[in-house]
C-alpha positions as CSV (number, residue, x, y, z in Angstrom):
1,H,-111.7,-113.4,18.2
2,G,-113.4,-110.1,17.0
3,G,-110.7,-108.7,15.6
4,T,-109.9,-111.6,13.1
5,A,-113.4,-112.3,12.1
6,T,-113.4,-108.1,10.8
7,A,-109.9,-108.7,9.2
8,I,-111.1,-111.9,7.1
9,G,-114.7,-109.8,6.7
10,M,-112.7,-106.7,5.1
11,S,-110.6,-108.8,3.0
12,F,-113.0,-111.0,1.9
13,A,-115.8,-107.8,0.7
14,A,-112.5,-106.0,-0.8
15,L,-111.7,-109.2,-3.4
16,V,-115.6,-109.1,-4.0
17,T,-115.8,-105.4,-5.1
18,L,-112.0,-105.3,-6.9
19,P,-113.0,-106.2,-10.1
20,F,-115.2,-103.6,-10.6
21,A,-112.9,-101.5,-9.5
22,F,-111.1,-102.7,-13.0
23,L,-114.5,-102.2,-15.2
24,D,-113.9,-98.3,-14.9
25,G,-110.4,-98.5,-15.2
26,S,-108.9,-94.8,-15.0
27,K,-111.4,-93.2,-12.4
28,F,-110.6,-96.0,-9.4
29,L,-106.7,-97.0,-10.1
30,N,-105.1,-93.4,-10.1
31,P,-103.0,-94.0,-7.3
32,S,-102.8,-90.8,-5.6
33,L,-106.8,-91.7,-4.4
34,L,-105.0,-94.4,-2.5
35,P,-104.2,-92.6,0.7
36,M,-107.6,-91.2,0.7
37,G,-109.5,-94.9,0.2
38,F,-107.3,-96.6,2.7
39,V,-108.6,-93.7,5.0
40,V,-112.2,-94.1,4.4
41,A,-112.0,-98.0,4.6
42,L,-110.2,-98.1,7.6
43,L,-112.4,-95.0,9.5
44,S,-116.0,-95.9,8.1
45,S,-115.3,-99.6,8.3
46,A,-112.5,-101.6,10.2
47,L,-112.4,-99.3,13.0
48,P,-115.8,-99.3,14.0
49,Y,-116.3,-103.0,13.7
50,S,-113.3,-103.8,16.0
51,L,-114.5,-101.5,18.3
52,E,-117.8,-102.9,18.5
53,M,-116.5,-106.2,19.1
54,Y,-114.1,-105.4,21.9
55,A,-117.2,-103.5,23.5
56,L,-119.3,-106.7,23.4
57,K,-117.0,-108.4,24.9
58,K,-117.3,-106.1,28.0
59,M,-120.9,-105.4,27.9
60,P,-122.8,-107.5,29.9
61,T,-125.3,-110.2,29.3
62,Q,-128.7,-108.1,29.8
63,T,-127.6,-105.0,28.5
64,F,-126.4,-106.6,25.1
65,G,-130.1,-108.9,25.3
66,I,-131.8,-105.3,25.6
67,L,-130.0,-103.8,23.0
68,M,-130.7,-106.3,20.6
69,S,-134.7,-106.3,21.3
């Protein structure tokens, strides 16, 4: 399913980039930044990819072919 693939991909990306946050410590581990980081992650990656997967399922094959060319 598209939603599952998106969730797995976003989780893997977070695990790959998390060690870099610990290298600089104080800037990125501030608890007041966590809500803003969550909103940015949701609006810039998770939501658009989920909507794209939903739209691709509903799109006719010919339209998909034109968009990919």
